Backbone of each chain as nested JSON, in Angstrom:
{
  "chains": [
    {"id": "A", "residues": [
      {"number": 1, "name": "MET", "atoms": {"N": [5.837, 26.623, -7.595], "CA": [5.562, 25.439, -6.799], "C": [4.542, 24.551, -7.521]}},
      {"number": 2, "name": "ALA", "atoms": {"N": [4.831, 23.25, -7.585], "CA": [3.937, 22.316, -8.256], "C": [2.621, 22.204, -7.498]}},
      {"number": 3, "name": "THR", "atoms": {"N": [1.569, 21.902, -8.236], "CA": [0.258, 21.779, -7.595], "C": [-0.216, 20.332, -7.636]}},
      {"number": 4, "name": "ASP", "atoms": {"N": [-1.094, 20.029, -6.702], "CA": [-1.679, 18.694, -6.605], "C": [-2.673, 18.507, -7.745]}},
      {"number": 5, "name": "THR", "atoms": {"N": [-2.453, 17.503, -8.578], "CA": [-3.319, 17.296, -9.745], "C": [-4.322, 16.163, -9.528]}},
      {"number": 6, "name": "ILE", "atoms": {"N": [-4.345, 15.606, -8.331], "CA": [-5.25, 14.487, -8.056], "C": [-6.671, 15.02, -7.859]}},
      {"number": 7, "name": "ALA", "atoms": {"N": [-7.636, 14.345, -8.463], "CA": [-9.045, 14.76, -8.345], "C": [-9.632, 14.178, -7.056]}},
      {"number": 8, "name": "TRP", "atoms": {"N": [-9.262, 14.766, -5.934], "CA": [-9.704, 14.259, -4.63], "C": [-11.207, 14.411, -4.477]}},
      {"number": 9, "name": "GLN", "atoms": {"N": [-11.833, 13.384, -3.918], "CA": [-13.236, 13.484, -3.548], "C": [-13.325, 13.697, -2.046]}},
      {"number": 10, "name": "LYS", "atoms": {"N": [-14.484, 14.162, -1.567], "CA": [-14.69, 14.357, -0.131], "C": [-15.74, 13.41, 0.439]}},
      {"number": 11, "name": "ASP", "atoms": {"N": [-16.609, 12.926, -0.415], "CA": [-17.732, 12.08, 0.018], "C": [-17.279, 10.618, 0.064]}},
      {"number": 12, "name": "VAL", "atoms": {"N": [-16.992, 10.114, 1.27], "CA": [-16.448, 8.767, 1.403], "C": [-17.424, 7.725, 0.88]}},
      {"number": 13, "name": "ASP", "atoms": {"N": [-18.678, 7.806, 1.295], "CA": [-19.631, 6.779, 0.875], "C": [-19.91, 6.838, -0.625]}},
      {"number": 14, "name": "GLY", "atoms": {"N": [-19.926, 8.039, -1.169], "CA": [-20.071, 8.177, -2.616], "C": [-18.879, 7.574, -3.342]}},
      {"number": 15, "name": "ALA", "atoms": {"N": [-17.697, 7.773, -2.781], "CA": [-16.486, 7.212, -3.395], "C": [-16.488, 5.687, -3.304]}},
      {"number": 16, "name": "ILE", "atoms": {"N": [-16.963, 5.138, -2.182], "CA": [-17.031, 3.675, -2.056], "C": [-18.012, 3.109, -3.087]}},
      {"number": 17, "name": "ALA", "atoms": {"N": [-19.13, 3.806, -3.278], "CA": [-20.098, 3.359, -4.294], "C": [-19.458, 3.383, -5.68]}},
      {"number": 18, "name": "GLU", "atoms": {"N": [-18.707, 4.431, -5.97], "CA": [-18.011, 4.511, -7.262], "C": [-16.982, 3.385, -7.398]}},
      {"number": 19, "name": "ALA", "atoms": {"N": [-16.259, 3.119, -6.291], "CA": [-15.229, 2.072, -6.314], "C": [-15.853, 0.701, -6.569]}},
      {"number": 20, "name": "LYS", "atoms": {"N": [-17.014, 0.472, -5.953], "CA": [-17.703, -0.813, -6.177], "C": [-18.091, -0.953, -7.641]}},
      {"number": 21, "name": "ARG", "atoms": {"N": [-18.634, 0.119, -8.185], "CA": [-19.053, 0.075, -9.593], "C": [-17.859, -0.17, -10.512]}},
      {"number": 22, "name": "ALA", "atoms": {"N": [-16.766, 0.528, -10.233], "CA": [-15.593, 0.452, -11.103], "C": [-14.657, -0.689, -10.732]}},
      {"number": 23, "name": "GLN", "atoms": {"N": [-14.951, -1.362, -9.575], "CA": [-14.043, -2.403, -9.063], "C": [-12.608, -1.874, -8.97]}},
      {"number": 24, "name": "LYS", "atoms": {"N": [-12.508, -0.707, -8.327], "CA": [-11.222, -0.028, -8.174], "C": [-11.015, 0.23, -6.689]}},
      {"number": 25, "name": "PRO", "atoms": {"N": [-9.812, 0.04, -6.158], "CA": [-9.591, 0.326, -4.742], "C": [-9.656, 1.814, -4.453]}},
      {"number": 26, "name": "LEU", "atoms": {"N": [-9.806, 2.117, -3.165], "CA": [-9.852, 3.516, -2.728], "C": [-8.573, 3.859, -1.989]}},
      {"number": 27, "name": "LEU", "atoms": {"N": [-8.179, 5.114, -2.088], "CA": [-7.127, 5.654, -1.24], "C": [-7.721, 6.796, -0.444]}},
      {"number": 28, "name": "LEU", "atoms": {"N": [-7.724, 6.647, 0.882], "CA": [-8.239, 7.697, 1.769], "C": [-7.068, 8.42, 2.405]}},
      {"number": 29, "name": "ASP", "atoms": {"N": [-7.02, 9.723, 2.217], "CA": [-5.941, 10.532, 2.77], "C": [-6.508, 11.39, 3.894]}},
      {"number": 30, "name": "PHE", "atoms": {"N": [-6.142, 11.062, 5.13], "CA": [-6.589, 11.829, 6.289], "C": [-5.537, 12.882, 6.606]}},
      {"number": 31, "name": "THR", "atoms": {"N": [-5.962, 14.132, 6.638], "CA": [-5.004, 15.216, 6.792], "C": [-5.504, 16.255, 7.769]}},
      {"number": 32, "name": "ALA", "atoms": {"N": [-4.546, 16.971, 8.359], "CA": [-4.861, 18.135, 9.172], "C": [-4.2, 19.374, 8.584]}},
      {"number": 33, "name": "ALA", "atoms": {"N": [-3.601, 19.2, 7.405], "CA": [-2.89, 20.313, 6.784], "C": [-3.862, 21.368, 6.283]}},
      {"number": 34, "name": "PRO", "atoms": {"N": [-3.45, 22.634, 6.308], "CA": [-4.312, 23.691, 5.758], "C": [-4.597, 23.437, 4.29]}},
      {"number": 35, "name": "ALA", "atoms": {"N": [-5.822, 23.732, 3.877], "CA": [-6.195, 23.503, 2.476], "C": [-5.434, 24.446, 1.572]}}
    ]},
    {"id": "B", "residues": [
      {"number": 1, "name": "MET", "atoms": {"N": [4.487, 16.065, -1.278], "CA": [4.298, 14.658, -1.644], "C": [3.388, 14.537, -2.874]}},
      {"number": 2, "name": "TYR", "atoms": {"N": [2.126, 15.006, -2.737], "CA": [1.169, 14.767, -3.812], "C": [1.449, 15.561, -5.083]}},
      {"number": 3, "name": "PRO", "atoms": {"N": [2.095, 16.739, -4.975], "CA": [2.443, 17.399, -6.24], "C": [3.453, 16.606, -7.064]}},
      {"number": 4, "name": "ASP", "atoms": {"N": [4.138, 15.643, -6.442], "CA": [5.104, 14.853, -7.197], "C": [4.372, 14.095, -8.307]}},
      {"number": 5, "name": "PRO", "atoms": {"N": [4.844, 14.211, -9.551], "CA": [4.098, 13.608, -10.667], "C": [3.988, 12.092, -10.587]}},
      {"number": 6, "name": "GLN", "atoms": {"N": [5.017, 11.421, -10.063], "CA": [4.937, 9.948, -9.965], "C": [3.872, 9.528, -8.95]}},
      {"number": 7, "name": "VAL", "atoms": {"N": [3.814, 10.266, -7.847], "CA": [2.816, 9.956, -6.82], "C": [1.414, 10.245, -7.359]}},
      {"number": 8, "name": "SER", "atoms": {"N": [1.261, 11.399, -7.966], "CA": [-0.056, 11.781, -8.497], "C": [-0.524, 10.804, -9.558]}},
      {"number": 9, "name": "GLU", "atoms": {"N": [0.394, 10.407, -10.422], "CA": [0.025, 9.487, -11.511], "C": [-0.414, 8.14, -10.947]}},
      {"number": 10, "name": "LEU", "atoms": {"N": [0.328, 7.638, -9.977], "CA": [-0.013, 6.327, -9.406], "C": [-1.378, 6.381, -8.725]}},
      {"number": 11, "name": "ILE", "atoms": {"N": [-1.599, 7.407, -7.924], "CA": [-2.872, 7.513, -7.197], "C": [-4.038, 7.684, -8.172]}},
      {"number": 12, "name": "SER", "atoms": {"N": [-3.862, 8.553, -9.15], "CA": [-4.955, 8.812, -10.095], "C": [-5.277, 7.583, -10.942]}},
      {"number": 13, "name": "ARG", "atoms": {"N": [-4.246, 6.813, -11.264], "CA": [-4.449, 5.643, -12.139], "C": [-5.027, 4.448, -11.376]}},
      {"number": 14, "name": "GLN", "atoms": {"N": [-4.58, 4.26, -10.148], "CA": [-4.898, 3.007, -9.456], "C": [-6.072, 3.104, -8.491]}},
      {"number": 15, "name": "PHE", "atoms": {"N": [-6.406, 4.323, -8.024], "CA": [-7.339, 4.432, -6.916], "C": [-8.469, 5.415, -7.201]}},
      {"number": 16, "name": "VAL", "atoms": {"N": [-9.552, 5.26, -6.432], "CA": [-10.526, 6.336, -6.27], "C": [-10.021, 7.153, -5.07]}},
      {"number": 17, "name": "PRO", "atoms": {"N": [-9.555, 8.378, -5.297], "CA": [-8.896, 9.13, -4.226], "C": [-9.869, 9.983, -3.409]}},
      {"number": 18, "name": "VAL", "atoms": {"N": [-9.722, 9.915, -2.084], "CA": [-10.59, 10.681, -1.185], "C": [-9.709, 11.387, -0.168]}},
      {"number": 19, "name": "ARG", "atoms": {"N": [-9.945, 12.681, 0.029], "CA": [-9.201, 13.422, 1.062], "C": [-10.177, 13.857, 2.153]}},
      {"number": 20, "name": "ILE", "atoms": {"N": [-9.793, 13.59, 3.391], "CA": [-10.659, 13.87, 4.532], "C": [-9.904, 14.751, 5.506]}},
      {"number": 21, "name": "HIS", "atoms": {"N": [-10.405, 15.972, 5.702], "CA": [-9.749, 16.914, 6.608], "C": [-10.368, 16.809, 7.994]}},
      {"number": 22, "name": "VAL", "atoms": {"N": [-9.518, 16.846, 9.004], "CA": [-9.964, 16.667, 10.388], "C": [-11.048, 17.663, 10.784]}},
      {"number": 23, "name": "LYS", "atoms": {"N": [-10.933, 18.897, 10.305], "CA": [-11.895, 19.91, 10.727], "C": [-13.205, 19.822, 9.954]}},
      {"number": 24, "name": "GLU", "atoms": {"N": [-13.142, 19.275, 8.749], "CA": [-14.333, 19.226, 7.909], "C": [-15.183, 17.978, 8.169]}},
      {"number": 25, "name": "GLN", "atoms": {"N": [-14.519, 16.861, 8.481], "CA": [-15.254, 15.593, 8.63], "C": [-14.765, 14.831, 9.873]}},
      {"number": 26, "name": "PRO", "atoms": {"N": [-14.958, 15.402, 11.053], "CA": [-14.412, 14.754, 12.264], "C": [-15.003, 13.364, 12.524]}},
      {"number": 27, "name": "THR", "atoms": {"N": [-16.221, 13.107, 12.095], "CA": [-16.808, 11.787, 12.367], "C": [-16.092, 10.67, 11.594]}},
      {"number": 28, "name": "MET", "atoms": {"N": [-15.487, 11.037, 10.47], "CA": [-14.78, 10.025, 9.676], "C": [-13.54, 9.516, 10.394]}},
      {"number": 29, "name": "TRP", "atoms": {"N": [-13.01, 10.365, 11.263], "CA": [-11.809, 9.946, 11.993], "C": [-12.141, 8.794, 12.933]}},
      {"number": 30, "name": "LYS", "atoms": {"N": [-13.293, 8.889, 13.584], "CA": [-13.702, 7.81, 14.476], "C": [-14.083, 6.574, 13.66]}},
      {"number": 31, "name": "ARG", "atoms": {"N": [-14.782, 6.782, 12.59], "CA": [-15.231, 5.651, 11.756], "C": [-14.059, 4.796, 11.286]}},
      {"number": 32, "name": "PHE", "atoms": {"N": [-12.95, 5.453, 10.957], "CA": [-11.803, 4.71, 10.431], "C": [-10.665, 4.575, 11.458]}},
      {"number": 33, "name": "ASN", "atoms": {"N": [-10.956, 4.917, 12.725], "CA": [-9.971, 4.75, 13.802], "C": [-8.628, 5.425, 13.489]}},
      {"number": 34, "name": "ILE", "atoms": {"N": [-8.72, 6.678, 13.117], "CA": [-7.51, 7.428, 12.775], "C": [-6.862, 7.958, 14.054]}},
      {"number": 35, "name": "ARG", "atoms": {"N": [-5.54, 7.734, 14.187], "CA": [-4.813, 8.13, 15.395], "C": [-3.917, 9.322, 15.19]}},
      {"number": 36, "name": "TRP", "atoms": {"N": [-3.595, 9.622, 13.941], "CA": [-2.539, 10.593, 13.685], "C": [-2.637, 11.029, 12.241]}},
      {"number": 37, "name": "THR", "atoms": {"N": [-2.046, 12.175, 11.923], "CA": [-1.974, 12.59, 10.521], "C": [-0.519, 12.811, 10.125]}},
      {"number": 38, "name": "PRO", "atoms": {"N": [-0.21, 12.618, 8.871], "CA": [-1.11, 12.054, 7.859], "C": [-1.283, 10.549, 8.041]}},
      {"number": 39, "name": "THR", "atoms": {"N": [-2.471, 10.072, 7.71], "CA": [-2.726, 8.639, 7.598], "C": [-3.341, 8.372, 6.233]}},
      {"number": 40, "name": "VAL", "atoms": {"N": [-2.835, 7.355, 5.577], "CA": [-3.382, 6.926, 4.291], "C": [-3.923, 5.508, 4.456]}},
      {"number": 41, "name": "LEU", "atoms": {"N": [-5.159, 5.314, 4.068], "CA": [-5.758, 3.98, 4.058], "C": [-5.986, 3.552, 2.615]}},
      {"number": 42, "name": "ILE", "atoms": {"N": [-5.709, 2.283, 2.363], "CA": [-6.095, 1.684, 1.086], "C": [-7.223, 0.717, 1.377]}},
      {"number": 43, "name": "LEU", "atoms": {"N": [-8.343, 0.923, 0.708], "CA": [-9.528, 0.091, 0.895], "C": [-9.813, -0.704, -0.374]}},
      {"number": 44, "name": "ALA", "atoms": {"N": [-10.295, -1.912, -0.183], "CA": [-10.775, -2.7, -1.319], "C": [-12.019, -2.021, -1.9]}},
      {"number": 45, "name": "PRO", "atoms": {"N": [-12.412, -2.402, -3.111], "CA": [-13.597, -1.769, -3.707], "C": [-14.865, -1.866, -2.856]}},
      {"number": 46, "name": "ASP", "atoms": {"N": [-14.934, -2.861, -1.969], "CA": [-16.115, -2.969, -1.098], "C": [-15.975, -2.152, 0.186]}},
      {"number": 47, "name": "GLY", "atoms": {"N": [-14.866, -1.431, 0.325], "CA": [-14.683, -0.573, 1.489], "C": [-13.888, -1.205, 2.624]}},
      {"number": 48, "name": "ALA", "atoms": {"N": [-13.491, -2.453, 2.477], "CA": [-12.719, -3.125, 3.53], "C": [-11.274, -2.63, 3.527]}},
      {"number": 49, "name": "GLU", "atoms": {"N": [-10.772, -2.323, 4.724], "CA": [-9.407, -1.815, 4.813], "C": [-8.399, -2.917, 4.492]}},
      {"number": 50, "name": "ALA", "atoms": {"N": [-7.431, -2.579, 3.628], "CA": [-6.392, -3.537, 3.247], "C": [-5.018, -3.099, 3.709]}},
      {"number": 51, "name": "PHE", "atoms": {"N": [-4.836, -1.791, 3.918], "CA": [-3.491, -1.297, 4.21], "C": [-3.596, 0.062, 4.89]}},
      {"number": 52, "name": "ARG", "atoms": {"N": [-2.691, 0.295, 5.854], "CA": [-2.697, 1.553, 6.612], "C": [-1.278, 2.083, 6.705]}},
      {"number": 53, "name": "LEU", "atoms": {"N": [-1.127, 3.357, 6.435], "CA": [0.179, 4.003, 6.495], "C": [0.049, 5.265, 7.342]}},
      {"number": 54, "name": "GLU", "atoms": {"N": [0.759, 5.298, 8.46], "CA": [0.663, 6.441, 9.379], "C": [1.966, 7.218, 9.366]}},
      {"number": 55, "name": "GLY", "atoms": {"N": [1.865, 8.535, 9.224], "CA": [3.037, 9.396, 9.247], "C": [3.57, 9.693, 7.853]}},
      {"number": 56, "name": "TYR", "atoms": {"N": [4.343, 10.773, 7.8], "CA": [4.933, 11.21, 6.531], "C": [6.052, 10.271, 6.095]}},
      {"number": 57, "name": "LEU", "atoms": {"N": [6.201, 10.101, 4.795], "CA": [7.347, 9.395, 4.223], "C": [7.846, 10.161, 3.007]}},
      {"number": 58, "name": "PRO", "atoms": {"N": [9.167, 10.118, 2.755], "CA": [9.687, 10.696, 1.51], "C": [9.119, 9.972, 0.297]}},
      {"number": 59, "name": "ARG", "atoms": {"N": [9.288, 10.587, -0.88], "CA": [8.602, 10.105, -2.078], "C": [8.78, 8.618, -2.363]}},
      {"number": 60, "name": "ASP", "atoms": {"N": [10.031, 8.165, -2.466], "CA": [10.239, 6.765, -2.863], "C": [9.706, 5.794, -1.821]}},
      {"number": 61, "name": "GLU", "atoms": {"N": [9.862, 6.151, -0.549], "CA": [9.312, 5.297, 0.505], "C": [7.783, 5.246, 0.386]}},
      {"number": 62, "name": "PHE", "atoms": {"N": [7.193, 6.396, 0.087], "CA": [5.732, 6.469, -0.036], "C": [5.246, 5.658, -1.237]}},
      {"number": 63, "name": "LEU", "atoms": {"N": [5.921, 5.833, -2.376], "CA": [5.541, 5.06, -3.563], "C": [5.666, 3.562, -3.303]}},
      {"number": 64, "name": "ALA", "atoms": {"N": [6.754, 3.181, -2.645], "CA": [6.956, 1.758, -2.335], "C": [5.836, 1.236, -1.439]}},
      {"number": 65, "name": "GLN", "atoms": {"N": [5.436, 2.039, -0.46], "CA": [4.357, 1.614, 0.436], "C": [3.026, 1.491, -0.305]}},
      {"number": 66, "name": "LEU", "atoms": {"N": [2.771, 2.392, -1.246], "CA": [1.528, 2.283, -2.026], "C": [1.506, 0.978, -2.827]}},
      {"number": 67, "name": "HIS", "atoms": {"N": [2.663, 0.612, -3.389], "CA": [2.714, -0.655, -4.123], "C": [2.569, -1.845, -3.177]}},
      {"number": 68, "name": "LEU", "atoms": {"N": [3.129, -1.73, -1.986], "CA": [2.897, -2.775, -0.983], "C": [1.407, -2.928, -0.723]}},
      {"number": 69, "name": "GLY", "atoms": {"N": [0.747, -1.805, -0.567], "CA": [-0.692, -1.825, -0.317], "C": [-1.454, -2.488, -1.45]}},
      {"number": 70, "name": "LEU", "atoms": {"N": [-1.05, -2.205, -2.69], "CA": [-1.693, -2.867, -3.832], "C": [-1.428, -4.37, -3.79]}},
      {"number": 71, "name": "GLY", "atoms": {"N": [-0.242, -4.735, -3.345], "CA": [0.063, -6.157, -3.196], "C": [-0.833, -6.814, -2.161]}},
      {"number": 72, "name": "PHE", "atoms": {"N": [-1.045, -6.145, -1.038], "CA": [-1.901, -6.719, 0.004], "C": [-3.368, -6.787, -0.44]}},
      {"number": 73, "name": "LEU", "atoms": {"N": [-3.783, -5.833, -1.244], "CA": [-5.133, -5.93, -1.817], "C": [-5.273, -7.229, -2.602]}},
      {"number": 74, "name": "ALA", "atoms": {"N": [-4.261, -7.529, -3.4], "CA": [-4.3, -8.759, -4.202], "C": [-4.226, -9.993, -3.309]}},
      {"number": 75, "name": "VAL", "atoms": {"N": [-3.399, -9.945, -2.264], "CA": [-3.313, -11.082, -1.323], "C": [-4.682, -11.338, -0.704]}},
      {"number": 76, "name": "ASN", "atoms": {"N": [-5.348, -10.281, -0.285], "CA": [-6.647, -10.446, 0.368], "C": [-7.671, -11.103, -0.553]}},
      {"number": 77, "name": "GLN", "atoms": {"N": [-7.458, -10.916, -1.854], "CA": [-8.356, -11.535, -2.844], "C": [-7.808, -12.869, -3.357]}},
      {"number": 78, "name": "LYS", "atoms": {"N": [-6.692, -13.308, -2.747], "CA": [-6.02, -14.55, -3.167], "C": [-5.633, -14.513, -4.644]}},
      {"number": 79, "name": "LYS", "atoms": {"N": [-5.3, -13.329, -5.12], "CA": [-4.797, -13.179, -6.487], "C": [-3.266, -13.175, -6.389]}},
      {"number": 80, "name": "TRP", "atoms": {"N": [-2.707, -14.385, -6.368], "CA": [-1.294, -14.523, -6.007], "C": [-0.354, -13.959, -7.045]}},
      {"number": 81, "name": "GLN", "atoms": {"N": [-0.66, -14.122, -8.316], "CA": [0.261, -13.635, -9.341], "C": [0.331, -12.099, -9.359]}},
      {"number": 82, "name": "PRO", "atoms": {"N": [-0.816, -11.397, -9.368], "CA": [-0.716, -9.93, -9.28], "C": [-0.055, -9.472, -7.98]}},
      {"number": 83, "name": "ALA", "atoms": {"N": [-0.304, -10.203, -6.896], "CA": [0.329, -9.838, -5.628], "C": [1.841, -9.949, -5.747]}},
      {"number": 84, "name": "ARG", "atoms": {"N": [2.285, -11.081, -6.29], "CA": [3.732, -11.286, -6.461], "C": [4.335, -10.177, -7.318]}},
      {"number": 85, "name": "GLN", "atoms": {"N": [3.637, -9.806, -8.386], "CA": [4.168, -8.764, -9.276], "C": [4.3, -7.434, -8.548]}},
      {"number": 86, "name": "GLU", "atoms": {"N": [3.3, -7.085, -7.731], "CA": [3.38, -5.821, -6.987], "C": [4.555, -5.851, -6.01]}},
      {"number": 87, "name": "PHE", "atoms": {"N": [4.679, -6.947, -5.269], "CA": [5.758, -7.032, -4.287], "C": [7.127, -7.021, -4.966]}},
      {"number": 88, "name": "GLU", "atoms": {"N": [7.235, -7.762, -6.051], "CA": [8.534, -7.788, -6.748], "C": [8.867, -6.432, -7.349]}},
      {"number": 89, "name": "SER", "atoms": {"N": [7.852, -5.684, -7.74], "CA": [8.117, -4.349, -8.293], "C": [8.695, -3.425, -7.227]}},
      {"number": 90, "name": "VAL", "atoms": {"N": [8.276, -3.623, -5.981], "CA": [8.842, -2.81, -4.89], "C": [10.325, -3.118, -4.73]}},
      {"number": 91, "name": "VAL", "atoms": {"N": [10.665, -4.409, -4.725], "CA": [12.067, -4.813, -4.542], "C": [12.917, -4.318, -5.71]}},
      {"number": 92, "name": "GLU", "atoms": {"N": [12.372, -4.402, -6.917], "CA": [13.14, -4.009, -8.103], "C": [13.265, -2.494, -8.227]}},
      {"number": 93, "name": "ARG", "atoms": {"N": [12.185, -1.779, -7.977], "CA": [12.178, -0.324, -8.232], "C": [12.63, 0.494, -7.035]}},
      {"number": 94, "name": "PHE", "atoms": {"N": [12.423, -0.043, -5.837], "CA": [12.74, 0.719, -4.628], "C": [13.548, -0.144, -3.65]}},
      {"number": 95, "name": "PRO", "atoms": {"N": [14.689, -0.665, -4.117], "CA": [15.417, -1.654, -3.302], "C": [15.994, -1.102, -2.009]}},
      {"number": 96, "name": "GLU", "atoms": {"N": [16.154, 0.208, -1.932], "CA": [16.768, 0.789, -0.736], "C": [15.738, 1.246, 0.291]}},
      {"number": 97, "name": "THR", "atoms": {"N": [14.482, 1.052, 0.023], "CA": [13.451, 1.533, 0.947], "C": [13.182, 0.515, 2.059]}},
      {"number": 98, "name": "ASP", "atoms": {"N": [12.556, 0.999, 3.123], "CA": [12.161, 0.102, 4.217], "C": [11.117, -0.911, 3.751]}},
      {"number": 99, "name": "ALA", "atoms": {"N": [10.384, -0.563, 2.709], "CA": [9.34, -1.466, 2.207], "C": [9.921, -2.661, 1.466]}},
      {"number": 100, "name": "ALA", "atoms": {"N": [11.159, -2.542, 0.97], "CA": [11.712, -3.584, 0.094], "C": [11.828, -4.939, 0.787]}},
      {"number": 101, "name": "PRO", "atoms": {"N": [12.414, -5.041, 1.986], "CA": [12.483, -6.375, 2.606], "C": [11.11, -6.951, 2.919]}},
      {"number": 102, "name": "GLU", "atoms": {"N": [10.172, -6.113, 3.291], "CA": [8.806, -6.604, 3.531], "C": [8.216, -7.136, 2.227]}},
      {"number": 103, "name": "ALA", "atoms": {"N": [8.466, -6.405, 1.142], "CA": [7.95, -6.827, -0.168], "C": [8.609, -8.127, -0.613]}},
      {"number": 104, "name": "LEU", "atoms": {"N": [9.916, -8.27, -0.346], "CA": [10.606, -9.513, -0.706], "C": [9.971, -10.695, 0.026]}},
      {"number": 105, "name": "TYR", "atoms": {"N": [9.699, -10.494, 1.299], "CA": [9.07, -11.546, 2.112], "C": [7.71, -11.934, 1.523]}},
      {"number": 106, "name": "TRP", "atoms": {"N": [6.899, -10.94, 1.251], "CA": [5.54, -11.228, 0.781], "C": [5.517, -11.744, -0.652]}},
      {"number": 107, "name": "ALA", "atoms": {"N": [6.514, -11.36, -1.45], "CA": [6.624, -11.949, -2.791], "C": [6.83, -13.451, -2.67]}},
      {"number": 108, "name": "GLY", "atoms": {"N": [7.667, -13.848, -1.711], "CA": [7.883, -15.276, -1.477], "C": [6.629, -15.96, -0.978]}},
      {"number": 109, "name": "VAL", "atoms": {"N": [5.915, -15.294, -0.09], "CA": [4.662, -15.862, 0.416], "C": [3.659, -16.045, -0.73]}},
      {"number": 110, "name": "ALA", "atoms": {"N": [3.598, -15.046, -1.606], "CA": [2.663, -15.137, -2.741], "C": [3.047, -16.283, -3.669]}},
      {"number": 111, "name": "LYS", "atoms": {"N": [4.367, -16.45, -3.893], "CA": [4.82, -17.563, -4.738], "C": [4.419, -18.9, -4.117]}},
      {"number": 112, "name": "TYR", "atoms": {"N": [4.678, -19.024, -2.815], "CA": [4.351, -20.282, -2.135], "C": [2.837, -20.522, -2.141]}},
      {"number": 113, "name": "SER", "atoms": {"N": [2.084, -19.481, -1.875], "CA": [0.627, -19.63, -1.813], "C": [0.054, -20.058, -3.153]}},
      {"number": 114, "name": "ASN", "atoms": {"N": [0.723, -19.633, -4.225], "CA": [0.272, -20.003, -5.567], "C": [0.654, -21.445, -5.906]}},
      {"number": 115, "name": "SER", "atoms": {"N": [1.844, -21.86, -5.494], "CA": [2.365, -23.161, -5.927], "C": [2.265, -24.256, -4.865]}},
      {"number": 116, "name": "HIS", "atoms": {"N": [2.242, -23.853, -3.596], "CA": [2.322, -24.788, -2.454], "C": [3.598, -25.619, -2.499]}},
      {"number": 117, "name": "ASP", "atoms": {"N": [4.6, -25.061, -3.123], "CA": [5.892, -25.728, -3.206], "C": [6.784, -25.202, -2.083]}},
      {"number": 118, "name": "PRO", "atoms": {"N": [7.151, -26.046, -1.113], "CA": [7.973, -25.556, 0.008], "C": [9.347, -25.057, -0.422]}},
      {"number": 119, "name": "ASN", "atoms": {"N": [9.782, -25.443, -1.612], "CA": [11.063, -24.917, -2.103], "C": [11.022, -23.401, -2.265]}},
      {"number": 120, "name": "GLU", "atoms": {"N": [9.836, -22.861, -2.504], "CA": [9.709, -21.4, -2.616], "C": [10.083, -20.735, -1.293]}},
      {"number": 121, "name": "LEU", "atoms": {"N": [9.662, -21.333, -0.208], "CA": [9.982, -20.758, 1.094], "C": [11.469, -20.937, 1.416]}},
      {"number": 122, "name": "ARG", "atoms": {"N": [12.017, -22.066, 1.045], "CA": [13.453, -22.271, 1.267], "C": [14.26, -21.246, 0.46]}},
      {"number": 123, "name": "ALA", "atoms": {"N": [13.804, -21.003, -0.764], "CA": [14.492, -20.016, -1.608], "C": [14.4, -18.624, -0.98]}},
      {"number": 124, "name": "LEU", "atoms": {"N": [13.258, -18.348, -0.393], "CA": [13.084, -17.052, 0.268], "C": [14.04, -16.932, 1.456]}},
      {"number": 125, "name": "GLY", "atoms": {"N": [14.132, -18.0, 2.228], "CA": [15.076, -17.994, 3.349], "C": [16.498, -17.737, 2.881]}},
      {"number": 126, "name": "ARG", "atoms": {"N": [16.885, -18.341, 1.761], "CA": [18.249, -18.132, 1.234], "C": [18.444, -16.685, 0.791]}},
      {"number": 127, "name": "GLN", "atoms": {"N": [17.408, -16.112, 0.182], "CA": [17.544, -14.714, -0.267], "C": [17.813, -13.776, 0.902]}},
      {"number": 128, "name": "PHE", "atoms": {"N": [17.161, -14.056, 2.025], "CA": [17.359, -13.182, 3.181], "C": [18.699, -13.427, 3.885]}},
      {"number": 129, "name": "LYS", "atoms": {"N": [19.396, -14.47, 3.504], "CA": [20.76, -14.651, 4.015], "C": [21.757, -13.824, 3.2]}},
      {"number": 130, "name": "GLU", "atoms": {"N": [21.275, -13.337, 2.013], "CA": [22.158, -12.584, 1.123], "C": [21.864, -11.094, 1.123]}},
      {"number": 131, "name": "ARG", "atoms": {"N": [20.613, -10.712, 1.399], "CA": [20.266, -9.286, 1.381], "C": [19.232, -9.004, 2.468]}},
      {"number": 132, "name": "TYR", "atoms": {"N": [19.219, -7.779, 2.894], "CA": [18.313, -7.343, 3.966], "C": [18.496, -8.209, 5.214]}},
      {"number": 133, "name": "THR", "atoms": {"N": [19.729, -8.573, 5.468], "CA": [20.014, -9.561, 6.524], "C": [19.714, -9.038, 7.925]}},
      {"number": 134, "name": "ASP", "atoms": {"N": [19.77, -7.72, 8.101], "CA": [19.58, -7.159, 9.444], "C": [18.16, -6.643, 9.674]}},
      {"number": 135, "name": "THR", "atoms": {"N": [17.212, -7.111, 8.911], "CA": [15.842, -6.61, 9.036], "C": [14.953, -7.6, 9.793]}},
      {"number": 136, "name": "ALA", "atoms": {"N": [13.847, -7.087, 10.251], "CA": [12.865, -7.94, 10.926], "C": [12.334, -9.013, 9.982]}},
      {"number": 137, "name": "TRP", "atoms": {"N": [12.332, -8.728, 8.678], "CA": [11.8, -9.685, 7.708], "C": [12.759, -10.843, 7.515]}},
      {"number": 138, "name": "ALA", "atoms": {"N": [14.057, -10.579, 7.66], "CA": [15.032, -11.672, 7.625], "C": [14.822, -12.598, 8.816]}},
      {"number": 139, "name": "LYS", "atoms": {"N": [14.497, -12.033, 9.967], "CA": [14.215, -12.881, 11.141], "C": [13.002, -13.766, 10.877]}},
      {"number": 140, "name": "ARG", "atoms": {"N": [11.968, -13.189, 10.275], "CA": [10.772, -13.982, 9.987], "C": [11.08, -15.116, 9.004]}},
      {"number": 141, "name": "ALA", "atoms": {"N": [11.975, -14.819, 8.046], "CA": [12.308, -15.819, 7.027], "C": [13.339, -16.823, 7.521]}},
      {"number": 142, "name": "SER", "atoms": {"N": [13.923, -16.595, 8.689], "CA": [15.014, -17.448, 9.156], "C": [14.537, -18.869, 9.468]}},
      {"number": 143, "name": "ILE", "atoms": {"N": [13.249, -19.064, 9.651], "CA": [12.725, -20.404, 9.923], "C": [12.84, -21.312, 8.7]}},
      {"number": 144, "name": "TRP", "atoms": {"N": [12.992, -20.706, 7.529], "CA": [13.096, -21.493, 6.3], "C": [14.533, -21.695, 5.891]}}
    ]}
  ]
}
C-alpha cells in the first residue's frame, strides 16, 4: 500500500507564519480518520 | 487520496500543508467553522480563506478542485492571467469533472476582468451553448 509522502504540519499558526514568509498558500486538511 | 503521487506532488509543490485531526485539535474546528470531514481549506499566505472543499472526491475531481482553488487565490489577488491559466488547466486536463464547467466560467471571468472587453463574456456564453450545456454554470452564462 502506498504511503502519504506529504510533510504535513500540525501547528496552524506556525504554518501561517511560514506561508507569509514564503508567500505560499496553505492547504488545511481537517480529518477524523485514524492516524 | 493523498498517497496518490499526483495529489502528493501538487500539494507538496504548491502549498504549506497542514493536517488537523478532530481529536487532537478540536478548537481549530470552531476557528475555521468546520462542519464535516474531510474538509480541505485553501488559505492565502496571510491566512485568509480562499476556497473550501467538503467531503471526499475521487482523485481527478480532487485535483481539479485544488486547481480551482489556486485559481480563486489568484482571483482574490486580481492576478487575472495566472487565474485564467489555472482555470483553463482544469478544463483542459480534467474536462469530465464537475469542476470543469465552473473553471470554464471563471476562466471567462478572468479574461473579461483583465481586458474589460465584453466580447469575452459573449464568447463565454457561446462556449456554454456548445459544452456543459446542462450545468448550473451554463445557466449563469446564459445572460451573455
